[in-house]
Steps between C-alpha positions, in 0.01 A plus 500: 500500500843609378342606171204722588376496141387138547242597765193720496442799723220302666759240607722767657199651677418158648862453606490837676179404685660170602808676634281732710304200636821309579646799686180531703499127581864511613426793732198321648693177555791688657262675741345166600833327550661788691240463779656190655432547872226237514700253291812550713302450821364171367838390366681568825218363715495168319863439601397411853338178381700180445505340157155397395416142406173607339263791459123458534214735425184422695147637502432746782152360559581133549882475487479256209809496282452679168857481362836371613859488378761243598824681580688207651744491209566875499765725648439807713743788525508724803714805533544723798630853501636683800391864492 
């Protein structure tokens, strides 16, 4: 794009529309990620649990396992902050 004579006006119009859409998307994502209260509550709450050996998802109706992950060969990191 250093030589504008190689591109049509239609191309530059499309680029301008893309820039507007990208700016809008960045603002929307920033708004979503700035609301972190729920995430922080979960993150800090999970620290009270010891390292997990596995995680299982079960059906509410019959408690039958739907999915599971083996975490026995994983590492957990806990961090505490004094306020």
